[in-house]
C-alpha positions as CSV (number, residue, x, y, z in Angstrom):
1,M,3.7,62.6,-38.2
2,R,0.7,61.4,-40.0
3,G,1.0,61.3,-43.8
4,T,-2.0,61.7,-46.1
5,P,-4.3,59.1,-47.6
6,I,-5.4,59.8,-51.2
7,P,-8.8,61.4,-51.4
8,A,-11.5,60.3,-53.8
9,G,-11.1,61.6,-57.4
10,R,-7.3,61.8,-57.3
11,D,-5.1,59.2,-59.0
12,Q,-1.5,58.5,-58.3
13,L,1.3,58.7,-60.8
14,G,3.5,55.9,-59.6
15,L,7.2,56.3,-60.5
16,Y,8.9,53.6,-58.6
17,G,12.4,52.6,-57.6
18,G,15.7,54.0,-58.6
19,P,17.8,54.9,-60.3
20,I,15.3,55.2,-63.2
21,S,16.2,57.6,-66.0
22,V,13.9,60.5,-66.9
23,G,13.1,58.6,-70.1
24,S,11.4,55.9,-68.0
25,G,8.5,58.0,-66.9
26,A,9.1,61.5,-65.5
27,M,6.8,64.2,-66.8
28,S,8.2,67.2,-68.6
29,V,7.3,70.3,-70.6
30,T,9.3,72.9,-72.5
31,D,7.7,76.3,-72.8
32,S,8.2,80.0,-72.0
33,E,5.2,79.7,-69.6
34,V,7.4,77.8,-67.1
35,V,10.3,80.4,-67.0
36,I,10.5,81.8,-63.4
37,G,13.0,84.5,-64.2
38,L,13.3,86.9,-61.2
39,N,9.7,86.2,-60.0
40,D,8.6,84.5,-56.8
41,F,7.0,81.1,-57.0
42,M,4.9,78.5,-55.2
43,I,5.3,74.7,-55.6
44,E,2.7,72.2,-54.3
45,F,3.1,68.4,-54.4
46,W,2.0,65.1,-53.0
47,A,4.8,62.6,-53.0
48,I,6.5,59.6,-51.5
49,R,10.2,59.7,-51.9
50,S,12.6,56.8,-52.4
51,H,15.0,55.7,-49.8
52,E,17.8,55.2,-52.2
53,K,19.0,58.6,-53.6
54,Q,18.0,62.2,-54.0
55,C,14.5,62.4,-55.4
56,Y,13.7,65.4,-57.6
57,I,10.1,66.7,-57.2
58,L,10.9,69.5,-59.6
59,Y,13.9,70.1,-61.8
60,F,14.5,73.0,-64.3
61,S,16.9,72.6,-67.2
62,G,17.6,74.4,-70.5
63,G,19.0,77.5,-68.7
64,V,19.8,78.7,-65.2
65,Q,18.7,75.7,-63.1
66,C,16.8,75.2,-59.9
67,S,15.2,72.3,-58.2
68,L,13.2,71.0,-55.2
69,V,14.7,67.8,-53.9
70,G,13.9,65.2,-51.2
71,V,16.9,63.7,-49.5
72,P,17.0,60.2,-47.8
73,G,18.7,59.7,-44.5
74,T,18.2,63.3,-43.4
75,D,14.5,63.6,-44.5
76,Q,15.4,67.0,-45.8
77,L,13.4,69.0,-48.4
78,R,16.0,71.2,-50.2
79,L,15.5,74.1,-52.6
80,N,18.5,74.3,-54.9
81,L,19.1,77.7,-56.4
82,P,22.2,78.9,-58.4
83,V,24.0,80.5,-55.5
84,S,23.1,78.3,-52.6
85,T,21.1,75.3,-51.4
86,Y,18.4,75.9,-48.7
87,I,17.1,73.3,-46.3
88,L,13.4,74.1,-46.0
89,S,12.3,71.1,-43.9
90,N,13.6,68.1,-42.1
91,N,10.2,66.4,-42.2
92,F,10.0,65.0,-45.8
93,V,9.9,61.5,-44.2
94,G,9.8,58.3,-46.2
95,D,7.0,55.7,-46.3
96,R,4.4,58.4,-46.3
97,L,2.5,60.3,-48.9
98,I,3.4,63.9,-48.0
99,H,1.4,66.9,-49.1
100,G,3.7,69.9,-49.2
101,L,3.6,73.6,-50.2
102,V,6.7,75.7,-50.7
103,F,6.5,79.5,-51.0
104,A,9.6,81.3,-52.3
105,H,10.0,85.1,-51.9
106,R,13.2,85.7,-53.9
107,S,14.2,88.9,-52.0
108,G,13.3,87.4,-48.6
109,Y,12.4,84.0,-47.3
110,A,11.2,80.6,-48.5
111,Y,8.7,78.7,-46.4
112,A,7.7,75.0,-46.4
113,Y,4.3,73.8,-45.1
114,M,4.2,70.0,-44.6
115,D,1.1,68.3,-43.6
116,N,2.9,65.8,-41.4
117,V,3.6,68.6,-39.0
118,D,-0.1,69.6,-39.0
119,G,0.1,72.3,-41.6
120,Y,2.4,74.8,-39.8
121,A,5.3,76.3,-41.6
122,E,8.9,75.4,-40.9
123,T,11.1,78.3,-39.9
124,G,11.6,80.4,-43.0
125,K,15.0,80.3,-44.8
126,D,16.6,83.4,-46.0
127,I,17.0,83.0,-49.8
128,S,17.8,86.6,-50.6
129,G,21.3,85.7,-51.7
130,D,19.6,84.3,-54.9
131,A,17.4,87.4,-55.5
132,A,19.4,88.3,-58.6
133,S,19.5,84.8,-60.0
134,N,17.6,84.9,-63.3
135,L,16.0,81.5,-63.4
136,N,15.6,81.4,-67.2
137,A,15.3,77.7,-67.7
138,N,12.3,76.8,-69.9
139,N,12.3,73.0,-69.5
140,V,10.8,71.5,-66.3
141,Y,10.7,67.9,-65.1
142,W,8.4,66.6,-62.5
143,G,9.5,63.5,-60.6
144,G,13.0,63.1,-62.1
145,R,16.1,64.8,-63.2
146,L,17.5,65.4,-66.7
147,G,20.0,62.6,-67.5
148,G,18.8,60.2,-64.8
149,G,21.2,58.8,-62.3
150,E,18.9,59.9,-59.4
151,S,15.8,58.1,-58.1
152,I,12.6,59.2,-59.5
153,L,9.9,59.9,-56.9
154,R,8.2,56.7,-56.0
155,T,4.8,58.3,-56.0
156,L,3.7,61.7,-57.3
157,A,0.0,62.6,-56.8
158,M,0.0,66.3,-57.5
159,A,2.2,68.8,-59.4
160,R,1.5,72.5,-59.1
161,L,3.8,75.5,-59.9
162,F,2.6,79.1,-59.6
163,I,4.9,81.9,-60.9
164,I,4.1,84.9,-58.6
165,D,4.8,88.6,-59.1
166,P,6.8,89.8,-56.1
167,S,4.3,92.5,-55.5
168,D,1.6,89.8,-54.9
169,F,3.5,87.4,-52.7
170,P,1.2,86.1,-50.0
171,D,1.8,87.3,-46.5
172,E,2.0,85.0,-43.5
173,D,-1.7,84.9,-42.8
174,E,-2.4,84.2,-46.5
175,R,0.2,81.4,-46.6
176,M,-1.3,79.8,-43.5
177,A,-4.8,80.0,-45.0
178,I,-3.7,78.6,-48.4
179,A,-1.9,75.7,-46.7
180,A,-4.8,74.9,-44.4
181,Q,-7.4,75.1,-47.1
182,R,-5.3,72.9,-49.5
183,F,-4.6,70.3,-46.9
184,D,-8.3,70.2,-45.9
185,A,-9.8,70.2,-49.4
186,P,-7.1,69.4,-52.1
187,T,-9.6,68.8,-54.9
188,V,-10.8,72.4,-54.9
189,E,-8.9,75.6,-55.1
190,S,-7.9,77.5,-52.0
191,P,-10.1,80.6,-51.7
192,A,-7.2,82.5,-50.1
193,L,-5.0,81.7,-53.1
194,A,-7.7,82.5,-55.7
195,R,-8.6,85.9,-54.3
196,R,-5.1,87.3,-54.7
197,T,-4.8,90.2,-57.2
198,N,-2.8,88.4,-59.9
199,Y,-4.3,84.9,-59.5
200,A,-6.2,84.9,-62.8
201,T,-3.3,85.8,-64.9
202,E,-0.5,84.0,-63.2
203,R,1.5,81.5,-65.3
204,R,1.2,78.0,-63.8
205,I,1.4,74.3,-64.0
206,D,-1.6,72.6,-62.4
207,V,-1.6,68.8,-62.8
208,D,-3.8,66.5,-60.7
209,F,-3.9,63.3,-62.8
210,V,-7.7,63.0,-62.8
211,D,-9.4,61.3,-65.8
212,V,-6.2,60.5,-67.7
213,D,-6.8,57.8,-70.3
214,Q,-4.6,54.8,-69.7
215,I,-3.1,54.8,-73.2
216,A,-2.3,58.5,-73.1
217,T,1.4,59.6,-73.4
218,T,0.6,63.1,-72.1
219,V,-0.9,64.4,-68.8
220,P,-3.3,67.4,-69.1
221,N,-2.1,70.6,-67.5
222,H,-5.0,72.7,-66.2
223,G,-2.7,75.8,-66.0
224,T,-1.3,78.0,-68.6
225,A,1.6,75.9,-69.9
226,P,1.1,73.1,-72.4
227,D,0.3,69.5,-71.4
228,L,3.1,67.5,-69.9
229,T,4.7,64.5,-71.7
230,I,5.5,61.2,-70.0
231,G,9.1,60.3,-70.6
232,S,10.2,57.9,-73.5
233,T,6.6,58.0,-74.9
234,K,5.5,55.7,-72.1
235,A,1.7,55.4,-71.9
236,W,-0.1,56.4,-68.7
237,R,-0.8,52.8,-67.7
238,H,3.0,52.1,-67.6
239,V,3.7,54.6,-64.9
240,R,0.6,55.1,-62.7
241,T,-0.2,52.9,-59.9
242,R,-3.8,51.9,-60.7
243,V,-6.5,52.3,-63.3
244,A,-9.3,53.8,-61.4
245,S,-9.5,57.4,-60.3
246,T,-10.8,56.5,-56.9
247,A,-9.6,56.6,-53.3
248,M,-7.5,53.7,-52.2
249,E,-9.9,50.7,-52.5
250,R,-10.6,49.1,-49.2
251,P,-11.3,45.4,-49.3
252,P,-14.8,44.1,-48.8
253,V,-13.7,42.1,-45.7
254,D,-10.9,42.4,-43.2
255,W,-7.4,41.3,-44.3
256,F,-4.5,40.2,-42.2
257,H,-0.8,39.4,-42.1
258,L,1.2,37.1,-40.0
259,D,2.9,38.4,-36.9
260,G,6.7,38.6,-36.3
261,T,7.0,35.0,-35.0
262,H,5.2,33.0,-37.6
263,T,5.7,31.7,-41.2
264,T,3.9,29.4,-43.5
265,S,5.1,26.8,-46.0
266,A,4.4,23.6,-47.8
267,S,6.8,21.0,-49.3
268,T,6.5,18.3,-51.9
269,V,3.3,19.7,-53.5
270,A,2.1,18.8,-56.9
271,L,0.3,21.9,-58.2
272,G,-0.1,20.4,-61.7
273,C,1.8,23.0,-63.5
274,S,2.7,22.3,-67.2
275,S,5.1,23.8,-69.6
276,G,4.1,27.3,-70.6
277,S,4.0,30.7,-69.1
278,F,3.7,31.7,-65.5
279,I,2.5,34.8,-63.6
280,S,3.2,35.2,-59.8
281,E,1.4,37.8,-57.8
282,A,2.0,39.1,-54.3
283,V,-0.1,41.7,-52.5
284,A,1.5,43.6,-49.6
285,L,1.4,46.7,-47.5
286,D,4.6,48.3,-46.3
287,L,7.2,45.5,-46.5
288,H,9.9,45.7,-43.8
289,V,12.4,43.4,-42.1
290,G,10.7,41.5,-39.4
291,P,12.3,41.0,-36.0
292,T,13.8,37.6,-36.9
293,L,13.9,38.0,-40.7
294,S,17.3,37.7,-42.4
295,A,16.7,35.6,-45.4
296,W,13.1,34.5,-46.3
297,Y,10.8,33.9,-49.2
298,L,7.7,36.0,-48.9
299,W,5.9,34.3,-51.8
300,R,7.8,31.7,-53.7
301,V,7.1,28.5,-55.6
302,A,10.2,26.4,-56.3
303,N,11.3,22.8,-57.0
304,A,12.9,20.9,-54.3
305,A,16.4,21.6,-55.6
306,A,15.6,25.3,-55.9
307,T,16.9,25.3,-59.4
308,E,13.5,26.4,-60.7
309,A,11.6,29.1,-58.9
310,I,9.4,32.2,-59.2
311,G,8.4,34.7,-56.5
312,L,9.3,37.5,-54.1
313,Y,12.0,37.3,-51.4
314,Y,14.4,39.0,-49.0
315,Y,18.0,38.0,-49.1
316,N,21.5,39.4,-48.6
317,N,20.0,42.7,-47.4
318,E,17.9,43.2,-50.5
319,W,14.2,42.8,-51.5
320,R,14.0,40.9,-54.8
321,Q,11.6,39.7,-57.4
322,E,12.9,36.4,-58.8
323,L,12.6,34.0,-61.7
324,R,15.1,31.1,-61.5
325,T,15.5,28.5,-64.1
326,N,18.3,25.9,-64.6
327,S,19.9,27.5,-61.5
328,V,20.2,30.9,-63.2
329,N,18.6,33.9,-61.5
330,Y,16.7,36.5,-63.4
331,I,16.0,39.0,-60.6
332,N,14.9,42.6,-60.0
333,T,16.5,44.2,-57.0
334,M,14.0,46.6,-55.5
335,W,15.3,48.6,-52.6
336,E,17.9,48.9,-50.0
337,P,18.5,47.1,-46.7
338,G,16.0,47.4,-44.0
339,Q,13.9,50.0,-45.7
340,S,10.4,49.8,-47.0
341,D,10.0,51.7,-50.2
342,F,6.2,51.4,-50.1
343,G,4.0,53.7,-48.2
344,R,2.0,52.8,-45.1
345,Y,-1.0,54.3,-46.8
346,Q,-0.5,52.4,-50.0
347,R,-0.7,48.7,-50.7
348,S,1.3,47.4,-53.6
349,V,1.0,44.5,-56.0
350,F,4.1,42.7,-57.4
351,H,3.9,40.6,-60.6
352,T,6.6,38.5,-62.1
353,V,5.5,37.4,-65.6
354,Y,7.3,34.6,-67.5
355,D,6.5,34.7,-71.3
356,A,7.4,31.2,-72.5
357,D,6.9,32.0,-76.2
358,A,9.1,35.1,-76.1
359,G,11.6,33.8,-73.6
360,K,11.2,36.9,-71.5
361,V,10.6,37.6,-67.8
362,Y,9.0,40.9,-66.8
363,H,9.2,42.3,-63.2
364,L,6.3,44.7,-62.4
365,I,5.4,46.7,-59.4
366,N,1.9,48.2,-59.5
367,N,1.8,47.5,-63.3
368,Q,5.0,49.4,-64.0
369,I,7.6,47.1,-65.8
370,L,10.8,47.8,-63.9
371,R,12.9,45.2,-65.6
372,T,12.8,42.9,-68.7
373,L,15.2,40.0,-69.0
374,T,15.8,37.4,-71.7
375,V,15.5,33.8,-70.3
376,A,17.8,31.2,-71.7
377,Q,15.8,28.1,-70.6
378,A,12.1,27.5,-70.0
379,L,10.8,27.6,-66.4
380,N,9.8,24.1,-65.3
381,L,7.6,23.7,-62.3
382,S,5.8,20.6,-63.6
383,G,6.9,18.3,-60.7
384,N,6.7,18.6,-57.0
385,V,7.3,22.1,-55.6
386,D,7.8,23.8,-52.3
387,I,5.8,26.9,-51.4
388,S,6.8,29.6,-49.0
389,F,4.4,32.4,-48.1
390,A,4.0,35.1,-45.5
391,A,7.3,35.5,-43.8
392,R,7.6,36.9,-40.3
393,G,6.0,40.4,-39.9
394,T,6.4,41.4,-43.6
395,R,2.7,42.4,-44.1
396,I,2.2,40.3,-47.2
397,L,-1.5,39.7,-47.7
398,A,-1.8,37.3,-50.7
399,G,0.3,35.1,-53.0
400,R,-1.0,33.7,-56.3
401,L,0.3,31.7,-59.2
402,W,-1.1,31.3,-62.7
403,N,0.1,28.8,-65.4
404,G,-0.8,28.3,-69.1
405,S,-0.8,30.3,-72.3
406,L,0.0,34.1,-71.7
407,P,-2.9,36.2,-73.1
408,S,-2.2,39.1,-75.4
409,D,-4.0,41.5,-73.0
410,W,-2.1,40.5,-69.9
411,R,-0.9,44.1,-69.2
412,D,-4.6,45.2,-69.0
413,V,-5.3,42.4,-66.6
414,T,-2.3,43.2,-64.3
415,A,-3.5,46.8,-64.3
416,A,-7.0,45.8,-63.3
417,R,-5.5,43.5,-60.6
418,V,-3.4,46.4,-59.2
419,S,-6.6,48.4,-58.9
420,Y,-8.5,45.7,-57.1
421,P,-6.5,42.6,-55.9
422,W,-8.9,41.4,-53.3
423,T,-10.5,38.8,-55.6
424,V,-9.5,36.7,-58.6
425,D,-12.6,37.6,-60.6
426,R,-10.4,39.4,-63.2
427,T,-8.1,36.7,-64.3
428,F,-5.8,35.8,-67.2
429,T,-7.7,34.1,-70.1
430,G,-6.0,30.8,-71.1
431,M,-4.2,30.4,-67.7
432,D,-5.1,28.3,-64.7
433,L,-4.9,29.6,-61.2
434,K,-2.7,27.0,-59.5
435,A,-2.2,28.7,-56.1
436,N,-4.2,31.3,-54.3
437,H,-3.2,32.0,-50.6
438,E,-5.2,34.9,-49.1
439,L,-5.1,36.2,-45.6
440,S,-8.7,37.5,-45.6
441,A,-11.5,37.0,-43.2
442,T,-13.4,34.9,-45.7
443,A,-10.5,32.8,-47.0
444,Q,-9.4,31.2,-43.8
445,E,-10.9,29.9,-40.6
446,A,-9.5,31.4,-37.4
447,D,-9.0,28.0,-35.8
448,S,-7.2,26.4,-38.8
449,T,-3.5,25.5,-38.5
450,V,-3.0,25.9,-42.3
451,I,-3.5,28.6,-44.9
452,K,-5.7,27.0,-47.5
453,N,-5.0,27.1,-51.2
454,R,-8.2,28.5,-52.6
455,A,-7.3,27.5,-56.1
456,Q,-7.2,23.8,-55.5
457,A,-8.9,21.9,-52.7
458,S,-6.4,20.3,-50.3
459,I,-3.5,20.8,-52.7
460,G,-0.9,23.3,-51.6
461,D,-2.2,24.2,-48.1
462,L,0.4,25.9,-46.1
463,K,1.3,24.8,-42.5
464,I,1.6,27.6,-40.0
465,S,4.8,27.4,-38.0
466,G,4.7,26.2,-34.4
467,S,1.5,24.8,-32.9
468,D,-0.6,28.0,-33.3
469,D,-3.6,28.5,-35.4
470,Y,-4.4,31.3,-37.9
471,G,-6.4,33.3,-35.4
472,T,-3.4,33.4,-33.0
473,A,-0.7,34.1,-35.7
474,R,-2.4,36.9,-37.5
475,L,-2.5,40.7,-37.1
476,M,-4.9,43.1,-38.7
477,A,-3.7,44.6,-41.9
478,M,-6.7,46.4,-43.5
479,R,-10.2,46.8,-42.3
480,G,-12.9,45.8,-44.7
481,T,-16.0,47.8,-45.7
482,A,-18.4,45.1,-44.5
């Protein structure tokens, strides 16, 4: 099973976590152009599902409902129609960006083509029991379900719906050709799909997230239906994963993570933090529970008593973003035990932002604010602190801490840093970089027994556990372009 990296020119719409209500970011449109009725249809998507609950790729409301759902635990892709539910595939696996096509012939069979099984169709499922179901709903949601309560898809990178006249439903050879062509060249239309008799006049939704302005609250539809609206009037920058419409950015040099037997930490360190705001940043690939990891701080700065802290950690079978002040925890619980909710083809950036003036803490993943909390007492890291970074086998690549006056454009900066986290060239005006621990080829010497703090010379260097050096303790995470 291979999953699909994102090609050049296609952005991701990152809808993370769960449960998140439809109002928090799912896309929707209400129009007669999306009514399926008694017709056949084709659905195409790129998505990474959540591990937590059912994830709705497509959900119709406002009439007779139907939906396409990913199910955790079983890896099933289910087509829900009024009479019955049909399991189309058992290969909608987590931790991968899956490119899938579903063809539904209402008086016959439905077929799922999943790229993680090399483009071949699963065994067709007889859906003729729903041939007479008039799917008259005129409101469709992508990535979520009306009313919330279910996890929104963690990543949605394509959304296509074609309403097909039954007389023009593609045969097996056509379906195979369409799937193969779309998997091979997803940025251009499939010739086999386009040469069908009714292609030019078919009602459709065709959304690929290219060239969407970051302040937009709608996503252009290149089909026949109106543009789609992002839930709760959220702007594009609040729900997508990065600002640039490019392929996943490779770093300029090789980056690493520590293996399953090593950790790094430092104690009684004076970073020189003052009263004011703080921003912590952690860059990671797929986070998972390492072989000896039960409770560990992946990237955390805390006072010796652990009454004041900011960072990212795993504890009590949960991944958490944390701000702790006066022994009170303000946390964002991210995903369930032992599961990575972040794809192996996608690195993610975690920000915890403490706004001292507003008395707020914001927990962000890939620039989406997942939780906002009111803080009763100011965060104080002005004295000696302990630093923990790079727990065993968790594939965390960088940990950083800024302190000072929070700039008004901080959301623009976090967006830029999500797009390109490999340097600190784009920083927060008015804030000082107090800690910068990077596991890159240029940041550390292979024979060093510490992970250096690149923000301050000889202040906050992290000791590698055991007697091993960096070269021995590290594993390759991402190859650089150099």
